[in-house]
Structures are given as C-alpha cells and as structure tokens.
LUMVEXNU-793720 format. One record per residue: residue number from 1; residue in one letter; x, y, z of N, C-alpha, C, O in turn. Coordinates in pm, whole numbers. Layout:
REM LUMVEXNU-793720
PT   n res    n.u    n.v    n.w   ca.u   ca.v   ca.w    c.u    c.v    c.w    o.u    o.v    o.w
PT NUM   A      X      Y      Z      X      Y      Z      X      Y      Z      X      Y      Z
...
//
This chain:
REM LUMVEXNU-793720
PT   n res    n.u    n.v    n.w   ca.u   ca.v   ca.w    c.u    c.v    c.w    o.u    o.v    o.w
PT   1   M  -2039   2322   5524  -1980   2189   5532  -1976   2122   5394  -1878   2057   5358
PT   2   A  -2086   2139   5319  -2091   2080   5184  -1983   2140   5095  -1922   2070   5014
PT   3   L  -1960   2272   5113  -1857   2339   5035  -1718   2284   5067  -1635   2265   4979
PT   4   L  -1695   2257   5197  -1567   2201   5241  -1545   2063   5180  -1436   2032   5132
PT   5   Y  -1650   1979   5183  -1640   1845   5123  -1608   1854   4974  -1528   1778   4920
PT   6   D  -1674   1951   4908  -1651   1968   4765  -1507   2009   4737  -1446   1961   4641
PT   7   M  -1452   2098   4818  -1314   2143   4799  -1216   2029   4823  -1119   2012   4748
PT   8   V  -1241   1950   4929  -1154   1835   4958  -1160   1735   4843  -1057   1682   4802
PT   9   W  -1280   1710   4791  -1296   1615   4680  -1220   1662   4556  -1152   1583   4490
PT  10   R  -1232   1793   4525  -1160   1847   4409  -1009   1838   4428   -935   1809   4333
PT  11   F   -964   1863   4552   -820   1856   4581   -768   1714   4562   -663   1694   4501
PT  12   L   -841   1614   4615   -800   1474   4600   -802   1431   4454   -715   1356   4409
PT  13   H   -903   1479   4379   -911   1446   4237   -791   1503   4161   -735   1438   4072
PT  14   A   -752   1627   4198   -636   1689   4133   -508   1612   4165   -423   1592   4078
PT  15   L   -494   1568   4292   -378   1489   4331   -371   1359   4251   -264   1318   4206
PT  16   L   -486   1295   4234   -490   1169   4158   -447   1192   4014   -373   1111   3957
PT  17   Y   -494   1302   3955   -457   1333   3816   -307   1356   3804   -243   1307   3711
PT  18   V   -250   1433   3900   -106   1460   3898    -26   1331   3915     76   1311   3849
PT  19   Q    -75   1243   4006     -6   1116   4028     -2   1032   3900    102    977   3865
PT  20   R   -116   1024   3831   -122    945   3708    -30   1004   3602     36    930   3529
PT  21   A    -27   1137   3592     58   1201   3492    206   1175   3521    284   1149   3429
PT  22   L    244   1181   3650    383   1155   3687    422   1010   3660    532    982   3611
PT  23   V    331    917   3692    359    775   3667    380    750   3518    472    679   3479
PT  24   A    293    809   3434    306    793   3288    438    852   3240    507    792   3157
PT  25   W    474    970   3293    599   1035   3252    719    950   3288    808    930   3206
PT  26   F    722    899   3413    834    816   3457    843    686   3379    953    639   3349
PT  27   R    727    626   3346    730    500   3269    798    519   3135    882    439   3094
PT  28   V    761    627   3065    818    652   2932    966    685   2941   1046    631   2864
PT  29   H   1004    774   3035   1143    819   3040   1236    715   3099   1351    705   3056
PT  30   I   1190    635   3196   1274    527   3248   1300    425   3139   1410    371   3128
PT  31   W   1196    399   3056   1212    306   2944   1319    358   2847   1403    282   2800
PT  32   R   1315    488   2818   1414    546   2726   1554    542   2787   1650    509   2718
PT  33   W   1567    577   2917   1698    575   2981   1755    434   2985   1875    413   2964
PT  34   K   1668    337   3011   1712    198   3016   1769    156   2881   1874     92   2874
PT  35   R   1698    194   2773   1745    157   2640   1875    229   2606   1961    171   2540
PT  36   A   1891    353   2651   2013    428   2624   2132    366   2696   2240    355   2639
PT  37   V   2112    324   2822   2219    261   2899   2261    130   2836   2379     99   2824
PT  38   V   2160     51   2796   2191    -76   2730   2269    -52   2602   2363   -125   2571
PT  39   G   2228     51   2526   2297     82   2401   2443    121   2424   2528     95   2338
PT  40   L   2473    184   2539   2610    223   2568   2694    107   2621   2811     94   2586
PT  41   L   2633     24   2705   2708    -82   2772   2723   -208   2689   2821   -281   2704
PT  42   L   2625   -234   2601   2630   -359   2525   2755   -369   2436   2817   -475   2432
PT  43   P   2794   -262   2364   2916   -272   2285   3039   -300   2370   3131   -370   2326
PT  44   L   3042   -245   2493   3156   -269   2581   3161   -415   2624   3268   -475   2633
PT  45   A   3041   -472   2652   3035   -611   2697   3074   -708   2585   3135   -812   2611
PT  46   L   3039   -673   2462   3066   -763   2350   3201   -738   2286   3249   -818   2206
PT  47   G   3264   -625   2320   3391   -592   2258   3372   -501   2139   3267   -505   2074
PT  48   F   3472   -420   2110   3463   -327   1999   3493   -399   1869   3582   -484   1863
PT  49   H   3418   -364   1764   3440   -423   1633   3513   -325   1543   3508   -204   1564
PT  50   N   3579   -377   1445   3648   -294   1348   3547   -221   1262   3472   -287   1189
PT  51   P   3541    -87   1265   3439    -15   1190   3451    -36   1040   3353    -19    968
PT  52   K   3571    -74    992   3587    -95    849   3509   -214    800   3476   -222    681
PT  53   K   3478   -308    888   3408   -429    847   3258   -412    842   3189   -490    777
PT  54   T   3207   -311    909   3061   -293    914   3024   -152    872   3019    -62    956
PT  55   G   3000   -132    747   2954     -3    696   2804      1    695   2738    -91    743
PT  56   A   2748    111    637   2602    127    632   2538     17    549   2431    -34    586
PT  57   I   2602    -21    437   2544   -125    352   2544   -258    424   2447   -333    417
PT  58   G   2653   -287    495   2660   -414    569   2556   -421    677   2499   -528    701
PT  59   K   2530   -309    745   2430   -308    851   2291   -333    794   2213   -409    852
PT  60   R   2259   -268    680   2129   -290    619   2111   -434    576   2005   -493    594
PT  61   S   2217   -490    519   2210   -628    472   2187   -724    586   2104   -815    577
PT  62   S   2262   -705    696   2246   -795    810   2109   -780    874   2052   -877    924
PT  63   R   2054   -655    873   1921   -633    929   1815   -705    846   1723   -765    902
PT  64   R   1829   -700    712   1733   -770    626   1735   -919    653   1631   -983    666
PT  65   V   1856   -973    661   1869  -1117    686   1810  -1152    820   1741  -1254    833
PT  66   R   1836  -1068    922   1786  -1097   1055   1635  -1091   1060   1571  -1177   1122
PT  67   C   1575   -990    996   1429   -976    999   1363  -1102    941   1272  -1158   1002
PT  68   G   1409  -1144    824   1350  -1262    762   1370  -1387    846   1279  -1469    860
PT  69   A   1489  -1401    902   1518  -1518    986   1436  -1515   1114   1386  -1618   1159
PT  70   D   1422  -1396   1174   1343  -1383   1298   1199  -1425   1274   1139  -1494   1356
PT  71   G   1142  -1382   1162   1003  -1417   1132    984  -1567   1123    880  -1618   1165
PT  72   R   1082  -1637   1068   1070  -1783   1054   1090  -1857   1185   1049  -1972   1197
PT  73   T   1153  -1792   1284   1174  -1860   1412   1051  -1855   1502   1041  -1933   1598
PT  74   L    958  -1765   1473    841  -1750   1560    744  -1867   1541    721  -1913   1429
PT  75   E    689  -1913   1652    594  -2024   1647    469  -1986   1569    412  -2068   1497
PT  76   K    427  -1862   1584    316  -1810   1503    341  -1663   1477    389  -1590   1564
PT  77   L    309  -1620   1355    330  -1482   1313    195  -1420   1280    118  -1478   1203
PT  78   P    164  -1303   1336     34  -1243   1305     23  -1207   1158    119  -1157   1098
PT  79   L    -93  -1232   1101   -117  -1194    962   -143  -1044    951   -104   -980    854
PT  80   H   -210   -988   1053   -249   -847   1053   -213   -786   1189   -259   -834   1293
PT  81   V   -131   -682   1187    -89   -611   1309   -144   -469   1306   -132   -399   1205
PT  82   G   -205   -425   1416   -251   -288   1430   -154   -209   1517   -116   -255   1624
PT  83   L   -115    -91   1471    -29     -1   1548   -118    110   1603   -162    198   1529
PT  84   L   -144    106   1733   -233    201   1800   -149    302   1876    -87    268   1977
PT  85   I   -146    427   1830    -66    532   1892   -157    616   1980   -246    685   1930
PT  86   T   -135    612   2112   -219    688   2205   -151    818   2250   -210    895   2325
PT  87   E    -30    842   2205     45    961   2246      8   1081   2159    -26   1065   2041
PT  88   E     14   1200   2216    -20   1321   2141     92   1361   2045     65   1407   1934
PT  89   D    216   1343   2088    331   1379   2005    365   1260   1915    418   1160   1962
PT  90   I    334   1271   1786    350   1159   1693    474   1181   1607    492   1287   1547
PT  91   H    559   1078   1601    680   1081   1520    659    989   1399    655    867   1412
PT  92   F    645   1049   1283    615    972   1162    727    876   1125    701    766   1075
PT  93   T    851    915   1150    964    828   1115    961    700   1197    985    592   1143
PT  94   D    933    711   1326    928    593   1412    813    500   1372    829    378   1373
PT  95   V    699    558   1337    586    476   1293    620    408   1161    588    291   1141
PT  96   A    685    482   1070    726    423    941    823    309    963    816    207    894
PT  97   N    915    325   1057   1009    217   1088    934     91   1131    966    -19   1086
PT  98   L    834    107   1218    755     -7   1265    687    -78   1147    686   -201   1139
PT  99   V    630      2   1056    562    -56    940    660   -136    854    630   -249    814
PT 100   V    777    -78    827    875   -145    741    929   -271    808    948   -372    742
PT 101   W    954   -265    938   1000   -385   1009    896   -496   1004    929   -613    986
PT 102   C    769   -458   1021    662   -558   1011    663   -624    873    648   -746    862
PT 103   M    681   -543    771    685   -596    635    802   -693    620    786   -802    564
PT 104   A    920   -654    670   1041   -735    653   1032   -867    729   1087   -968    685
PT 105   V    962   -867    843    946   -990    920    853  -1088    849    867  -1209    865
PT 106   G    759  -1035    770    668  -1121    696    522  -1099    727    439  -1183    692
PT 107   I    487   -986    791    348   -955    824    281   -894    701    336   -801    641
PT 108   S    165   -944    664    101   -906    539     19   -778    548     10   -704    450
PT 109   Y    -42   -750    664   -130   -634    678    -91   -555    802    -71   -611    909
PT 110   V    -81   -424    787    -49   -335    898   -149   -219    898   -165   -151    797
PT 111   S   -217   -198   1011   -308    -85   1027   -246     16   1123   -193    -21   1227
PT 112   V   -253    143   1087   -198    251   1170   -315    337   1217   -396    382   1136
PT 113   Y   -322    362   1350   -441    429   1406   -402    528   1514   -314    501   1596
PT 114   D   -468    643   1515   -468    734   1630   -606    796   1639   -671    817   1537
PT 115   N   -652    825   1759   -791    868   1776   -813   1016   1743   -926   1063   1748
PT 116   Q   -707   1089   1709   -721   1228   1668   -726   1242   1515   -747   1352   1464
PT 117   G   -706   1132   1444   -710   1138   1299   -588   1203   1235   -596   1250   1121
PT 118   V   -474   1208   1307   -354   1271   1254   -302   1196   1131   -265   1257   1031
PT 119   F   -300   1063   1139   -252    985   1026   -347    997    906   -302   1000    791
PT 120   R   -476   1003    933   -572   1017    824   -552   1150    750   -554   1155    627
PT 121   R   -531   1257    827   -512   1389    765   -377   1401    695   -362   1479    601
PT 122   N   -279   1323    741   -144   1329    685   -107   1197    619      6   1148    632
PT 123   N   -203   1140    549   -184   1009    488    -66   1008    391     14    915    392
PT 124   S    -57   1111    306     51   1116    207    187   1130    273    286   1075    225
PT 125   R    193   1203    384    321   1218    455    367   1084    510    485   1051    504
PT 126   L    273   1006    564    308    874    616    356    785    503    453    711    519
PT 127   M    287    790    389    330    710    274    473    743    235    556    653    217
PT 128   E    503    873    222    636    916    182    741    869    283    851    827    244
PT 129   E    707    876    411    803    835    514    828    685    510    941    640    530
PT 130   I    723    607    483    740    462    474    829    426    355    918    342    367
PT 131   L    806    491    241    889    465    124   1034    506    149   1127    440    104
PT 132   K   1052    617    221   1187    663    254   1257    562    344   1374    529    322
PT 133   Q   1185    513    446   1245    417    538   1269    282    471   1359    208    511
PT 134   Q   1188    248    370   1216    129    292   1355    136    232   1433     40    236
PT 135   Q   1385    254    174   1517    273    114   1626    270    219   1732    211    199
PT 136   E   1600    337    334   1701    346    440   1729    211    503   1844    175    525
PT 137   L   1623    136    533   1638     13    611   1658   -110    526   1723   -205    568
PT 138   L   1602   -110    406   1607   -229    322   1697   -215    201   1731   -315    137
PT 139   G   1736    -92    167   1827    -71     56   1769   -113    -77   1649    -98   -102
PT 140   M   1854   -166   -164   1813   -205   -298   1718   -323   -299   1655   -352   -400
PT 141   D   1708   -392   -185   1623   -510   -177   1478   -475   -146   1397   -563   -119
PT 142   R   1445   -345   -149   1313   -301   -104   1199   -355   -191   1086   -363   -145
PT 143   S   1227   -391   -318   1120   -440   -405   1060   -570   -353    946   -602   -385
PT 144   K   1136   -644   -272   1084   -768   -214    985   -740   -102    905   -826    -66
PT 145   Y    990   -619    -48    904   -583     64    815   -465     26    797   -372    105
PT 146   S    759   -468    -94    680   -356   -143    550   -342    -65    506   -436      2
PT 147   V    490   -225    -75    375   -193      9    263   -134    -75    288    -60   -171
PT 148   E    140   -168    -40     22   -112   -104    -57    -34      0    -83    -85    109
PT 149   F    -94     89    -34   -172    172     57   -318    165     15   -351    189   -102
PT 150   M   -405    133    107   -547    117     77   -622    247    104   -601    311    207
PT 151   K   -709    285     10   -795    400     32   -899    366    137   -941    251    150
PT 152   N   -939    466    212  -1040    444    315  -1176    421    252  -1223    501    172
PT 153   G  -1239    308    291  -1372    279    242  -1377    208    109  -1486    182     58
PT 154   T  -1261    175     50  -1260    106    -78  -1157     -5    -76  -1077    -16     18
PT 155   D  -1159    -87   -181  -1059   -192   -196   -949   -150   -293   -862   -230   -327
PT 156   K   -954    -24   -338   -858     20   -439   -731     71   -374   -733    121   -261
PT 157   Q   -622     59   -447   -494    103   -395   -473    251   -422   -520    303   -522
PT 158   E   -401    319   -332   -364    458   -354   -225    466   -415   -199    551   -499
PT 159   H   -137    377   -373     -1    381   -423     57    242   -408     31    173   -309
PT 160   Q    135    204   -505    193     70   -500    335     75   -552    365    147   -648
PT 161   V    423      0   -490    561     -9   -532    586   -150   -584    594   -244   -505
PT 162   L    597   -165   -714    620   -295   -776    516   -396   -727    400   -360   -705
PT 163   S    555   -521   -710    459   -624   -667    430   -609   -520    521   -585   -440
PT 164   C    304   -624   -483    264   -597   -345    276   -721   -257    227   -828   -293
PT 165   Q    340   -706   -143    349   -813    -44    285   -772     87    241   -859    163
PT 166   S    279   -643    116    220   -595    240    120   -484    210    138   -405    118
PT 167   V     13   -481    290    -91   -380    275    -92   -293    400    -93   -345    512
PT 168   V    -92   -162    382    -97    -68    494   -229      6    489   -267     60    385
PT 169   K   -298     10    602   -428     78    612   -419    184    720   -378    155    833
PT 170   V   -458    308    687   -461    416    785   -603    429    838   -698    444    761
PT 171   L   -617    424    970   -748    424   1034   -765    544   1127   -667    603   1173
PT 172   S   -891    578   1153   -926    683   1249  -1055    640   1319  -1112    537   1283
PT 173   P  -1102    716   1419  -1227    677   1487  -1346    662   1394  -1441    591   1427
PT 174   D  -1345    727   1278  -1455    714   1182  -1472    570   1133  -1580    531   1089
PT 175   D  -1364    491   1141  -1370    352   1096  -1421    258   1205  -1440    140   1179
PT 176   G  -1444    309   1325  -1485    226   1436  -1632    240   1472  -1719    181   1407
PT 177   R  -1659    318   1576  -1797    333   1624  -1891    388   1517  -2005    344   1507
PT 178   L  -1842    484   1437  -1926    543   1334  -1970    437   1231  -2082    443   1181
PT 179   S  -1881    342   1201  -1916    237   1106  -2030    150   1159  -2117    108   1084
PT 180   I  -2029    124   1291  -2136     45   1352  -2269    120   1344  -2372     62   1314
PT 181   V  -2264    250   1371  -2386    333   1361  -2440    332   1218  -2560    317   1197
PT 182   Q  -2351    348   1121  -2394    351    981  -2451    216    938  -2548    212    862
PT 183   A  -2393    107    986  -2444    -26    953  -2584    -46   1012  -2672   -102    948
PT 184   A  -2602      1   1137  -2734    -10   1201  -2837     73   1124  -2951     28   1105
PT 185   Q  -2799    192   1080  -2891    276   1002  -2927    210    869  -3041    218    824
PT 186   Q  -2830    146    809  -2854     78    681  -2953    -37    699  -3040    -58    615
PT 187   L  -2940   -110    810  -3034   -219    837  -3174   -165    863  -3273   -222    816
PT 188   C  -3181    -56    937  -3312      5    965  -3381     51    837  -3502     33    821
PT 189   R  -3304    111    745  -3362    154    618  -3410     35    535  -3514     41    470
PT 190   A  -3332    -75    540  -3371   -195    465  -3502   -252    518  -3585   -299    440
PT 191   I  -3522   -248    651  -3647   -297    710  -3762   -202    677  -3873   -246    647
PT 192   E  -3735    -71    682  -3837     28    652  -3886     16    508  -4004     37    480
PT 193   Q  -3795    -18    417  -3829    -31    276  -3873   -173    239  -3886   -206    121
PT 194   K  -3895   -257    341  -3944   -393    323  -3844   -483    248  -3881   -588    196
PT 195   E  -3716   -440    245  -3615   -524    181  -3570   -636    274  -3525   -741    228
PT 196   K  -3582   -613    404  -3548   -712    506  -3652   -707    616  -3728   -611    627
PT 197   T  -3656   -813    697  -3740   -813    817  -3649   -821    938  -3530   -848    927
PT 198   S  -3707   -796   1054  -3627   -800   1176  -3567   -938   1199  -3464   -950   1265
PT 199   K  -3631  -1042   1146  -3577  -1178   1161  -3452  -1201   1079  -3376  -1294   1105
PT 200   D  -3430  -1115    978  -3312  -1130    893  -3186  -1073    958  -3075  -1097    910
PT 201   I  -3202   -997   1065  -3087   -932   1128  -3018  -1031   1222  -3079  -1081   1316
PT 202   N  -2893  -1057   1196  -2813  -1143   1283  -2667  -1098   1276  -2634  -1002   1207
PT 203   V  -2580  -1168   1349  -2439  -1130   1356  -2373  -1135   1218  -2292  -1049   1185
PT 204   T  -2408  -1235   1140  -2346  -1251   1008  -2379  -1135    917  -2292  -1085    846
PT 205   V  -2505  -1091    918  -2547   -979    833  -2475   -851    876  -2423   -778    792
PT 206   L  -2472   -825   1008  -2403   -706   1057  -2254   -712   1024  -2193   -612    986
PT 207   D  -2196   -829   1038  -2054   -847   1010  -2023   -813    864  -1922   -748    836
PT 208   S  -2107   -856    773  -2084   -829    631  -2093   -681    599  -2022   -632    511
PT 209   L  -2180   -608    669  -2195   -465    646  -2076   -386    700  -2041   -279    649
PT 210   L  -2013   -439    805  -1905   -367    871  -1770   -386    805  -1675   -314    836
PT 211   R  -1759   -481    715  -1629   -510    656  -1612   -435    525  -1687   -455    429
PT 212   E  -1511   -348    523  -1484   -268    404  -1424   -354    293  -1449   -331    175
PT 213   S  -1346   -452    333  -1279   -536    232  -1275   -679    281  -1231   -706    392
PT 214   K  -1322   -772    198  -1317   -913    233  -1174   -966    230  -1146  -1075    278
PT 215   N  -1082   -886    171   -945   -931    158   -859   -895    278   -746   -942    289
PT 216   I   -910   -812    370   -833   -772    487   -888   -841    611  -1002   -815    650
PT 217   P   -811   -929    674   -859  -1001    792   -860   -912    916   -801   -804    917
PT 218   D   -928   -958   1020   -925   -887   1148   -783   -887   1204   -705   -979   1177
PT 219   P   -747   -784   1281   -613   -781   1341   -592   -898   1438   -677   -926   1522
PT 220   D   -479   -967   1424   -442  -1072   1519   -377  -1011   1642   -388  -1064   1753
PT 221   L   -308   -899   1622   -230   -836   1729   -239   -685   1717   -228   -630   1608
PT 222   I   -260   -619   1831   -252   -473   1837   -135   -437   1929   -126   -486   2042
PT 223   L    -45   -353   1879     62   -296   1961     19   -156   2000     13    -66   1917
PT 224   K    -10   -139   2129    -58     -9   2180     59     67   2239    125     19   2331
PT 225   F     86    186   2187    199    267   2232    149    386   2313     65    463   2267
PT 226   G    202    400   2435    165    513   2520    102    468   2650     70    350   2666
PT 227   P     84    561   2745     35    527   2879   -116    512   2890   -164    468   2995
PT 228   V   -191    547   2787   -337    542   2794   -384    397   2793   -352    322   2701
PT 229   E   -460    357   2893   -510    220   2904   -646    209   2835   -747    185   2900
PT 230   S   -646    225   2704   -769    219   2627   -734    194   2481   -626    232   2436
PT 231   T   -825    132   2407   -805    115   2263   -854    236   2185   -835    243   2063
PT 232   L   -917    331   2252   -956    460   2192  -1037    445   2064  -1019    520   1968
PT 233   G  -1126    346   2063  -1216    332   1949  -1158    256   1831  -1215    261   1721
PT 234   F  -1047    186   1850   -985    112   1739  -1075     -6   1700  -1078   -107   1770
PT 235   L  -1147      6   1589  -1228   -101   1531  -1289   -196   1636  -1251   -312   1641
PT 236   P  -1380   -150   1718  -1432   -233   1827  -1494   -364   1780  -1491   -463   1854
PT 237   W  -1552   -368   1660  -1614   -491   1612  -1511   -594   1569  -1532   -714   1583
PT 238   H  -1398   -546   1517  -1300   -634   1455  -1196   -691   1551  -1118   -779   1513
PT 239   I  -1192   -642   1677  -1085   -685   1767  -1138   -769   1883  -1080   -769   1992
PT 240   R  -1248   -839   1859  -1305   -922   1965  -1208  -1032   2009  -1205  -1070   2126
PT 241   L  -1129  -1082   1916  -1036  -1192   1944   -890  -1148   1932   -801  -1232   1924
PT 242   T   -866  -1019   1929   -731   -967   1905   -649   -964   2033   -699   -925   2139
PT 243   E   -524  -1005   2024   -430   -994   2135   -376   -851   2139   -338   -797   2035
PT 244   I   -372   -789   2258   -326   -651   2272   -203   -648   2363   -207   -697   2476
PT 245   I    -95   -591   2312     29   -578   2390     63   -431   2403     70   -359   2303
PT 246   S     83   -385   2526    113   -244   2552    263   -220   2556    339   -301   2610
PT 247   M    304   -108   2497    445    -67   2497    452     79   2542    360    156   2512
PT 248   P    559    119   2612    563    252   2672    549    367   2573    476    462   2599
PT 249   S    619    360   2458    617    472   2365    663    425   2227    741    331   2214
PT 250   H    611    494   2122    659    463   1987    781    547   1952    847    521   1851
PT 251   V    812    646   2034    925    734   2008   1055    658   2033   1074    600   2140
PT 252   D   1145    659   1935   1274    589   1943   1257    439   1963   1346    374   2018
PT 253   V   1146    383   1919   1125    240   1932   1226    168   1842   1261    218   1735
PT 254   S   1272     52   1886   1373    -22   1811   1314   -150   1753   1203   -191   1788
PT 255   Y   1389   -210   1663   1346   -338   1606   1336   -444   1714   1245   -527   1712
PT 256   D   1429   -441   1810   1426   -539   1920   1298   -526   2002   1243   -626   2049
PT 257   D   1250   -401   2020   1124   -381   2093   1009   -448   2018    926   -515   2078
PT 258   L   1005   -428   1886    900   -490   1805    909   -641   1808    808   -709   1828
PT 259   F   1029   -694   1790   1043   -839   1785   1012   -902   1921    959  -1013   1927
PT 260   G   1044   -831   2029   1009   -881   2162    858   -895   2177    809   -991   2236
PT 261   A    783   -797   2124    637   -804   2129    586   -920   2044    492   -989   2084
PT 262   L    646   -942   1928    605  -1054   1842    635  -1188   1910    561  -1285   1893
PT 263   Q    743  -1194   1986    774  -1317   2060    669  -1343   2168    628  -1457   2190
PT 264   R    626  -1235   2236    520  -1251   2337    392  -1301   2273    325  -1389   2328
PT 265   Y    359  -1247   2157    238  -1292   2087    251  -1439   2046    155  -1515   2056
PT 266   A    370  -1478   2000    390  -1615   1952    373  -1719   2062    336  -1833   2035
PT 267   T    399  -1679   2186    391  -1775   2297    260  -1767   2375    237  -1848   2464
PT 268   C    175  -1668   2343     50  -1655   2419    -52  -1758   2371    -54  -1797   2254
PT 269   E   -136  -1801   2462   -240  -1899   2430   -372  -1827   2412   -423  -1764   2505
PT 270   Q   -428  -1836   2293   -556  -1773   2263   -665  -1879   2263   -667  -1969   2179
PT 271   R   -755  -1867   2359   -859  -1971   2374   -977  -1949   2280  -1055  -2041   2256
PT 272   L   -990  -1829   2226  -1093  -1799   2127  -1233  -1838   2174  -1314  -1891   2098
PT 273   G  -1258  -1809   2301  -1393  -1832   2356  -1421  -1972   2403  -1533  -2001   2446
PT 274   K  -1323  -2063   2397  -1345  -2201   2438  -1331  -2217   2589  -1347  -2327   2642
//
C-alpha cells in the first residue's frame, strides 16, 4: 500500500511539473504571437506610409527623440534598473538593446544579472554588443549616451566611450549571498582580533561592508524576464525597497515593452515601510 501511495504521489508531482512547464511555454509564445499580430495589423490601421520618407537614418533619429521625450514624460524615472534574466536561452543582442534603451531614456545605472553567471563569463561579448547596438540604435549621436563598464568588486572602469552618462554593471550570484557570507566572516575576524566588539555590529556597519561602490545606488526597479517566480539571488541585501516587474521574455523584447514597464513603475506607490 505504501508503494502504491508513493507511485501515485510521484505521478501527481510529474503532472504538476508538466502543467507548470506548459503554462510557462504558452505564456511566452502567446506573448510573442500577440506582438507579431499587432506588428502586422497596426500599419494597416494607421495607413501605409511612403517608404521614401522614412529611411534607416530617419527611424534612428525619431527613436532618439522619442526616447528622450518619453523619459521626460514619466512622473518618476528609476535611477538604477536591474535586468534579471531567468531564461536559459540568453540573447545578447536583446539584452544590449534593453541597456541602450535605458541609457537613451535617461537611466544612469543598469545592472545585468543571470544566476548561471553567463554574463559574467561573457562580459566582453556583452560590452561589444552594447557598443554595436549604440551605433545601430543611436547612430552618430551615441556620444551623448556613452557607457562605462564597471569591474566586479572595484570602482574602476573597464571600458569607457567618451564622457560617461550611464554605468553598466554585470552581476552574478557571487555578488549576492556570497557577499553577505564574506561580510559576516569579516566582522567575525574583526571581533576575534579585538578590532571590534559584538556591540559594534549593526545594520549600518554591515551595509557599509556589503557595498562595493558608494557611487552606485540600490536598484529602484528590477525587470525580471522569464517564467521563474524568483529573484534567483539578485543582490538580496540591496533590493529590500526595490520594485519588481515581471515580463514574459527578453527575447524579441521591444522598446514599447520597456517603456510600458517604466510607466508602471512611475505610477506605483512605494510606501517604503511606512
């Protein structure tokens, strides 16, 4: 009888897993189909335009103008946005697009994170893709939206394009839970060596140990891409007051998708513990 119960339990557990996988699959693909249908029908609804009037340069120019104008229309704009990718299949071009759009809207700090450390291992590839998309999306005006890449664990830059207006930080799980463990070990060593007492340990002291750079603020907004309902270790100490908005997928994400999320953030009420 116990064996029968165990088999039934395993069968139900397998069904639940399959159900969750199917729901995640349908969420992502329905989102993509919806966007494809809108992309096909919207030009018909608005009427066809003369292709001679809108070339590649004209499209880039109008996008730059729109990004800057959109940023000014928002009631509040996050200073620091975290891009949390929970999907296994990572598209560097789509992530680079998100970073460049954030820069063009006026966001000063962008953190890119995945819990497998793919971005950390391919840091230079992400840099190259961001610089490429700067040229593609912003054209000759890219110097106004230059980017600085921060080394992990330091305040020094890895690469900079002219004057810096936006900072990009690549994160992995090592920057989250492991940092808390290392900070706790550092405090323990300080007490063991009589440099501190247990009475000296408080939130402020721990906070100072956990911050790699005093110049980078905590994320105001995290955009989580994918069906996983978890932050997957994204800086647990730094996101106590962070607004989190979930999006189906980063694959083929559009500027309108990003701006819609920024609009949601601008209208949300953050009580900050009050």
